[in-house]
Phi, psi and omega in degrees: 000135182252125178274125178247120183294139176291118182303326180292323178293319178297315180297319179297320179296317179296320180296317179296317180298315179295319179296316179295324178296317180291321177294322179296320179295319178298316179294319178301315183295320183295323179279323179299322184292337176282306187288330181287333179282328181303318185289344183270354188300316177299320179295318179295324178300320178287316184297323182256006181051047185243158177288161180296317176303327180291314183286342176300337178293343174297323176275316185296320180299320179295312182292322179296318180298318179296309184298317185287333192242356190294324178290319182296317181289331175297316178294321178299322176298323177299327186273314187261349182116126186287322180296313180302313184289323180295318177296319177297319178296319177296320178295317177297316178303316181294314181295318179293324176297318177296317178299321178296321181292338181256359187300125181275343182226161180295317178301322178291324176296317179296319178298318178296322179292325176297317177295322176298321178296324176298315177299319179294326177300316177299314182298315182291321182290319190268340178297315179292321180297328183287341183303318181296335180271339191244345187236137174302149185307321184287353178247012183300316180300318179298319179295317178297320177297321178296316179296322176297322177297316182293324176297318179293321179298317179298318179296318182287324185285330187306304183299316182290315179296317179298318179299317180294314182296318181294319181294324186261325188237354181095166187295333182295334183293334182291332176275328179294322180295325175295322179297316181294315178294327177297321177297317176300318180296323178300311181295322179294317179296318179296324183281321193249335184284141182293147181294151175292129185270153178298336180299325179297318180293325178295318177297321181296320181295323179295337177270005184052056190281126163231132184301131187280088183291315180298315178299321179297315181295314181296317180293319180297315180294321179297311183291322178296318179296318180295314181298319178294320178299325182279339188250338181276147177089001178052049176089350178269119182267096178262196182299319181297318180297317180296318178298319179294319177297320176298319177297319179296318179296317177297316180298321179297318178297315178296322179297312180297321178296314182295321182293334177283351185254333187274154182288322181234082186289156174300314178232116176294128182298337178297336179299327181287349174259002178298126185292344177260313187293311186302309178294328180295320178296317179298315179296321181298318178298313182296315183294318180292325175301316180294316183296328179295333180298328180294328180276332181276314186270322185309310182300320179294317180296314183294322182276316186274315184278322182260349176071029180282152175288167180300320180296318180291323176300314179299320180294317181292319179295336180286348181300316182301304178300324179295315178298320177301315181297326183281329188254357184299310181294319178300317178300318179297320179292323176297320178298316178300324185280319190253350177101144186290315185299314180295324183282336170300313180295315180299318179297319179292323176298315177299319179296319179298317177298318179297320179294317177297319178297321178294330178287332189248313191292319181300325178292335181268322188236007175068223183300320180299319178294320178298313181298317181298319180295318179296324180291339173273316185295314189294313176299327176299318179295315180296320179296317178299312183300312181298317182290317182295314178297321179295316180300321182285316191272345187298313185247016182291146179303134185302326182283358181235011183299319182295312183291323178292318176299319177297322179292323176298312180295322179297316181299324177294314180297319179297322176297320181294315181289327177292319179299322179301314184279307190288307181288333171297320178291321176300317179298315181297319179296317181293325178290326177097009179202148175284336180273071185295327181298335180254009183285157178291148180306321180296321179295319179295320178296322177296318178298321177299313181298314183293317183299316182279344168292318175297317179299319177298323176296320178295319177295324178298320176298315177299322180294321177298316178301316180296317182291321179292320184261006187298330182270002186277146172225150180280151180291140177265012182293000000 
């Protein structure tokens, strides 16, 4: 008997593969553009004769644009068409990258990076939203794992690629490479992503959609104020930080009030009562806060407590992204096989074990103990991310995929900026001095233990949320 493949099945498989490849490239670029710029800050300080706090805005402008606008662009994609908006976002990202590579002054470079961040916000919000349109339901976890892998690859690749490009071609080349890859991504998205269907527009009309401009402005200002409060002052909460937090709290109240009054809100308040989405967002914030601690605390511990050189610190810190890149797709397949709810819990258990290991093992076994703990923590994080994203996006209403995807990405970003400030402050308190660079090795080791004990507690809170809400499913009404 001769098996003849169904041409339609083959074509569908090729279409899915091409769509996933284009979405993966978009996810890769958004993470690469963050990490590749970090390594250029000393060079930019010299090139523009600017202070380090001034050139930090090259990174901060990009992150602020993503954080402030990611939910809004997700909702816009629901209204005007996700394919159209994603291609526009990729085009904007490419054009802004080119502008950054040609920028003659630091303010123009910062402005270009803000525009690049807007393009990246579109890319981050809509890549996850597109999974439901391009991948069969039973492969959703694998697709989420693949996107997580590409994000990790971009993060890991940025410092090494940026270092090589800056050394050989100058700092402008790190933005030019993003522009070139962005052009490739535009053509890939145009070629492989499914067209926006008229059904989406019909669903939008039934919701009486007018893009919520007031809600967008209020949310953007609120999120920008919060992100600035968490990142300015290098962990020192002065008057400006308190004022920014107050502004964020006021903005959040005004946003919630406004969303309850408009006919077509940016974010339906009922979403916060969704039995799947609400706990998933809370867990995402907690988990991302914990993961940021490895980037904030890890370098100080490795250099000050263990006495490693800068090159060795970089090599040890690369273990996490490399493990993420290797286990992301595997984590997604496990989610498809064993179910999202169970794997959310399993991922959090692994993370809790990893945090406890980070609190104990490095003090006992040095670098080997640190590496072993990271090798436990990181797969747990990847498993949680793949399972959590799958649980949220599998049954979400088609007309809200963009905004829900944006909320997922936003919760992760908020966790990262919160982790930088809060766990950085916890570490400083535990060390006993603000001058951590000059602290005694024993004090830094004590700070490491205390910080990851706190991190383990945060993961435990997330685990309780998962266990309490594990049996919940959203209504299909």
